[in-house]
Every structure is written in C-alpha cells, then in structure tokens.
C-alpha positions in Angstrom: 2.7 21.3 7.3 4.8 20.4 4.5 8.9 20.0 4.1 11.6 20.2 1.6 15.1 19.9 1.1 16.8 22.4 -1.5 19.8 22.0 -2.9 22.3 25.1 -3.6 25.7 25.9 -4.3 27.9 27.5 -1.6 28.5 30.8 -3.6 24.6 31.4 -3.5 24.1 30.4 -0.1 25.1 33.7 1.7 23.2 35.7 -0.2 20.1 33.3 -0.4 20.6 33.0 3.6 20.7 36.5 4.6 18.0 38.1 1.9 15.5 34.8 2.6 14.9 34.0 -0.7 15.7 30.7 -2.9 15.9 30.7 -6.9 16.0 27.4 -9.1 17.8 27.7 -12.5 16.3 28.5 -16.0 19.5 27.6 -18.1 21.6 24.5 -18.3 24.2 25.1 -16.2 27.1 26.7 -17.2 25.6 27.9 -20.4 22.6 30.2 -21.7 20.3 27.8 -23.0 17.2 27.2 -21.4 15.7 24.2 -20.1 13.8 22.2 -22.0 10.0 22.5 -21.4 9.5 19.2 -19.7 12.6 20.2 -17.4 11.3 23.2 -17.1 7.6 21.5 -15.8 9.4 19.6 -13.6 10.7 22.4 -11.6 7.7 23.8 -11.2 6.4 20.1 -10.1 9.0 20.2 -7.0 8.0 23.6 -5.9 4.4 24.0 -6.5 3.1 21.8 -3.3 5.2 24.2 -1.4 3.0 26.3 1.1 3.7 29.5 3.3 4.7 28.0 7.0 6.6 24.9 5.7 9.9 23.8 6.8 12.2 24.2 4.3 16.5 22.9 5.0 19.0 23.8 2.6 21.7 21.2 1.1 25.1 22.8 -0.1 26.2 20.9 -3.1 29.7 20.9 -2.7 30.0 20.9 1.3 27.4 18.3 1.4 25.7 19.9 4.7 22.2 20.2 5.3 21.4 23.7 7.4 18.1 25.1 8.9 15.4 25.0 10.1 13.9 27.8 8.1 10.5 28.1 7.2 8.3 29.3 3.9 7.2 33.1 4.0 6.1 33.4 0.3 4.9 30.3 -1.8 6.4 30.0 -5.2 6.2 32.5 -7.9 8.2 33.5 -10.9 10.3 36.6 -11.4 12.9 36.8 -14.6 13.5 40.3 -14.1 15.3 41.4 -10.7 18.5 40.2 -10.2 19.0 38.8 -7.1 22.5 36.4 -6.8 25.8 37.3 -8.3 25.5 35.4 -12.2 26.0 37.2 -15.4 23.2 35.3 -17.2 21.3 33.6 -15.0 18.5 35.3 -12.4 17.2 32.1 -11.1 13.1 33.2 -11.9 11.4 29.8 -10.0 11.7 31.5 -6.5 10.2 31.2 -2.8 10.9 33.6 0.4 11.6 32.2 3.6 12.7 33.1 7.3 14.3 31.6 10.4 11.6 29.4 12.1 10.5 31.3 15.0 11.2 28.0 17.1 14.2 27.4 16.2 16.2 30.8 15.8 18.7 29.6 18.0 19.6 27.2 15.4 19.2 29.6 12.0 20.9 32.4 13.9 24.1 30.4 13.7 24.0 28.7 10.9 23.4 25.2 12.3 24.1 22.4 10.0 24.9 18.7 9.8 27.2 16.5 7.0 24.9 14.7 4.8 26.4 11.5 5.7 24.8 11.7 9.3 21.1 11.6 7.2 22.6 8.9 4.9 22.9 6.4 7.8 19.0 6.6 8.5 18.2 6.6 4.9 20.2 2.9 5.0 18.8 1.6 8.2 15.0 2.8 6.5 14.5 5.2 9.1 14.6 8.3 7.2 12.1 7.4 4.4 11.6 10.2 1.5 14.8 10.0 -0.1 17.5 7.6 -1.2 20.2 10.4 -2.1 20.3 13.9 -2.4 23.4 14.1 -5.2 22.0 14.4 -8.8 20.3 11.7 -10.2 20.4 10.2 -13.9 17.0 10.5 -15.3 15.4 12.7 -12.5 15.7 15.9 -14.4 16.5 19.3 -12.6 16.3 18.0 -9.2 16.8 20.8 -6.7 14.1 20.8 -4.5 12.8 17.2 -2.6 9.4 17.5 -0.9 10.0 15.2 2.6 7.7 13.7 4.6 7.3 15.8 8.0 8.6 13.4 10.3 11.8 13.0 8.4 11.9 16.7 8.6 12.0 16.3 12.1 14.9 13.5 12.3 16.4 16.5 10.4 15.4 19.1 13.1 16.9 16.1 15.8 20.0 15.9 13.9 20.5 19.6 13.6 20.2 19.9 17.6 22.6 17.1 18.4 25.4 18.0 16.2 24.8 22.1 17.6 27.6 23.9 18.8 26.9 27.6 20.1 29.8 29.6 20.7 29.8 32.8 22.9 32.2 34.1 20.5 30.2 33.8 17.8 27.5 36.6 16.6 24.4 35.7 15.4 24.2 36.3 11.4 22.4 39.3 9.6 18.8 38.5 8.0 17.3 41.2 6.0 14.4 39.7 4.6 14.0 40.9 0.7 10.6 41.3 -0.4 9.6 41.7 -3.9 9.1 45.7 -5.1 6.6 44.5 -8.0 3.5 42.0 -7.6 5.0 38.6 -8.5 2.9 35.8 -10.4 2.5 32.8 -8.5 4.4 29.9 -9.8 1.0 27.9 -10.9 0.0 30.1 -13.5 3.2 29.0 -15.0 2.0 25.6 -15.9 1.2 25.2 -19.2 0.8 22.2 -21.7 -1.1 20.2 -19.9 -2.1 16.9 -21.9 1.1 17.0 -23.7 4.1 17.1 -21.1 3.7 14.3 -18.1 5.3 17.0 -15.5 2.6 19.5 -16.6 -0.2 17.3 -15.2 1.9 15.9 -12.2 2.6 19.8 -11.2 -1.5 20.3 -11.5 -1.8 16.9 -9.4 0.8 18.2 -7.2 -0.7 21.7 -6.2 -4.0 20.3 -5.5 -2.8 18.0 -2.8 -1.2 20.6 -1.0 -4.2 23.2 -1.5 -7.2 21.1 -2.4 -6.9 17.2 -2.3 -10.2 16.1 -2.2 -10.4 17.4 -5.8 -8.4 14.0 -6.5 -9.2 11.9 -3.8 -13.4 12.1 -3.3 -13.8 9.3 -4.9 -12.1 7.1 -2.2 -13.9 9.1 0.6 -16.6 6.2 0.1 -14.4 3.9 1.4 -12.2 5.7 3.2 -11.8 8.5 5.9 -8.8 10.0 4.9 -7.0 12.7 8.1 -6.1 15.6 5.9 -4.6 16.8 9.3 -2.0 14.3 9.3 -1.9 14.0 5.3 1.3 13.9 4.0 2.6 13.0 0.2 5.4 13.2 -2.0 6.6 13.1 -5.5 9.1 11.0 -7.2 9.4 8.4 -4.3 11.4 5.3 -4.2 9.3 2.8 -3.2 12.1 0.5 -2.4 15.7 1.6 -1.8 16.4 -1.5 -3.9 14.5 -0.2 -7.2 15.4 2.9 -8.9 12.5 3.2 -10.4 10.3 6.0 -8.9 6.6 6.1 -7.7 5.1 9.5 -9.6 3.4 10.5 -6.0 2.9 8.2 -2.9 0.2 10.1 -0.1 -0.5 8.7 3.3 -2.2 9.6 6.5 -2.0 7.6 9.8 -4.0 4.6 8.3 -4.0 4.8 4.7 -1.0 4.4 1.7 -2.0 5.9 -1.7 0.5 5.5 -5.0 -0.8 7.8 -7.7 0.8 6.7 -10.9 0.0 9.7 -13.9 0.3 9.2 -17.6 0.1 11.8 -19.8 -2.6 10.4 -22.3 -4.0 7.0 -22.9 -3.5 4.1 -20.6 -3.5 0.8 -20.9 -2.7 -2.9 -18.9 0.7 -2.0 -18.8 -0.1 0.9 -16.2 -2.0 -1.8 -14.1 0.7 -4.0 -14.2 3.2 -1.4 -13.0 0.7 -0.1 -10.4 0.1 -3.6 -8.9 4.0 -4.2 -9.0 4.5 -0.9 -6.6 1.7 -1.8 -4.6 3.3 -5.4 -3.8 6.4 -3.2 -3.0 5.2 -0.9 -0.8 3.3 -3.8 1.2 7.0 -5.1 1.6 8.1 -2.3 2.9 5.6 -1.4 5.2 6.5 -4.9 6.4 4.0 -6.0 9.9 2.2 -2.4 9.0 1.6 -3.6 5.3 -1.8 -4.3 5.5 -3.1 -4.7 2.1 -6.9 -3.1 2.9 -4.9 0.6 3.6 -3.3 0.5 0.4 -5.4 2.5 -2.8 -4.0 3.0 -6.3 -4.5 5.6 -8.5 -4.2 5.6 -12.4 -4.5 9.0 -13.4 -4.6 9.5 -17.2 -6.5 11.5 -20.1 -7.9 8.1 -21.5 -8.4 4.6 -20.8 -8.3 1.4 -22.8 -11.7 -0.8 -22.8 -9.1 -3.5 -21.8 -8.3 -1.7 -18.5 -11.3 -0.7 -17.8 -12.7 -4.2 -17.9 -9.6 -5.3 -16.0 -10.2 -2.9 -13.3 -13.9 -3.5 -13.1 -13.1 -7.2 -12.4 -10.3 -6.7 -9.7 -12.8 -4.3 -8.3 -15.0 -6.7 -7.7 -12.3 -8.4 -5.5 -11.9 -5.0 -3.4 -8.5 -4.3 -5.0 -8.6 -0.3 -4.0 -7.7 0.3 -7.9 -9.1 3.7 -9.5 -9.2 4.9 -12.6 -9.3 9.0 -12.3 -9.6 10.8 -15.4 -7.8 14.3 -16.5 -9.6 17.1 -18.5 -7.4 20.0 -19.1 -8.7 23.0 -19.1 -8.1 27.1 -19.1 -6.2 26.4 -22.5 -4.2 23.5 -21.3 -3.0 25.3 -18.5 -5.3 23.6 -15.9 -7.0 20.3 -15.0 -10.0 18.7 -13.4 -10.4 15.5 -12.5 -13.1 12.8 -13.1 -13.7 9.4 -11.5 -14.4 7.1 -14.0 -13.9 3.6 -12.0 
C-alpha cells in the first residue's frame, strides 16, 4: 500500500474533491507553452507508481493545509480531450481518480484538514521522513505529486484525527464520482525517450518498483530476503535534512535499505563516489539502526566504464553491497529491461 501527497490550488479543490479526479498540468503555469520533455517525464515519474487503493492526501497551496483521507480508485492515465476544471487553456491531462477512503469517510465527508506547519514540526524532529517541504523547490521540476512512506501517511491520519472538529450543523459534502466516458490510456504508455532523458528511465524504475520490483531487485535476492509486503520506496529523497541534494530513489523493508542511483547513459567512478557518500549519510541518519550490512546500493545505467567495474569488483570482495544494473531500452525506447552486471 503506497501513499501520496498531491498539491493543487484552492480554486480547483472543490471540483477535484467533488468529482474525485486530480489532474497535473501540461503547460507552464500562466502560459500556453508546454513543459519541456524532461519535465513532462518528471510528472509521469512522480505519478507512475500510484496504484489503486493507495492513500492520497491533498495539499492546498495557498491555504497551506493538507486534506484527507482518500484512496486511489483508478491508476494514473492521460486525457487531453475532456475538460473538467474551469481553465480556458489547461486541461490538466495527467490524471488519476480517487474516492473517500472507506475507513475514514467521517473525515472526508466534512473535509478534515491540518495546517502544513503541524507537519513541519514532525519533519524538523525527524519523525516524518518522506519530505523536507511541500513548497516549490528550485531544481525539482514540476513536483505537484510526492510519494511518501506509509508510516508518514499514518502520521498525517493521526494529525487529521487530532484536529478534526465535527459540528452537527455541518452537512456532509457531496461526492459525485467522475468516470471517463471513453477508454483512456494508462500513463505508462506515455513514457518515451528512454536512454535520452534521466526522468524517462526513472519513470520505468518507479513503475517496476510498484508493480514488479523483482525485475530490478532480483540480484539482491542471494544476499537478502526482501519482505515485499512491507516494501516501500520514494523518489527524490533528501537523505539528510542538511543536504539539499536528493537521492534518486530510496527503497526499504523491515530490515534493509536500498539506495538507487540512476544515470542516463555511461556511468563512471564519480557515480560510485556519490553513492558511497549517500550511503554514509543514510547510515548517519539511521543512527543506532544504521548497521552497514543492512544498506545496499544499486547504480543503474546504460553502460559502465571499465574503471568503475574493476572498482566494484574490488569493493564487493569486501562485501560492500554495491551492484551495477544495466538498463536496455526496448519497445522503440518506450520501456526498458534490466540486467545484473556485477
């Protein structure tokens, strides 16, 4: 079970909530100019791991509030034909459908919400680990959707209960679920340019971690027994709150932690230095739980320098738990398969 926080404007919230449909924009805000290809792929990357049944919360940007608890009722798809929101140019075509979570309808019926600063208190304490901020950050593209850890979703639910004030005079909000009239195309079929853009291969990886994690993680099976029932992962993860550089993907279960460092094409020894730095930061963050044998690193690329391969061979004799995974673009560069290199 995954969890996500989605950002939107107050103007769009009423329609979004009432119809149970969320859309991410295609054009740069306030213009009729599409996002560049890399940014479009980053939007897909952030949405693609969403599955039916996942928790979803909504962050209202200007009110600085978080609303919930909802669950996904249709996984992300693309629709640039049907108008939903009151916008003359933007159709918000990167979409998914949601509904009030049946276990928490008493919250959604009355639009339960918390103020963002309530969450930031827990972020500062290190209790809430998925995010550093919900505000727009430089160099993080059009990030309106953030995947979060399940225990962080449970913390949001706890805070929603804490601040919920039911008033008998209030009437329950309407929920009139929208469903597309025509067949729509799942978002995974809009991934393209795999091998050219880093966000393209990251989108493939995020999808596979959600739906078929062994396609990427199988090389680890000889050394670790991943509990996929409690397996979780997030992308663009700030591995240390004092460091503004994000790890591409961070995955974990009850006993193991996996850093996935992703490169578009050729990977050299600089990527290894970066990965080892991240590993050290993660061990510091884990504190007393940071047993080095529990942390693994996957470096994913299209090809690898001989120097890097030789270094990995030497390190793995010392059980450094660093692996090279080759990805091969397939289906006219719209997808990829993965091979264990060393």
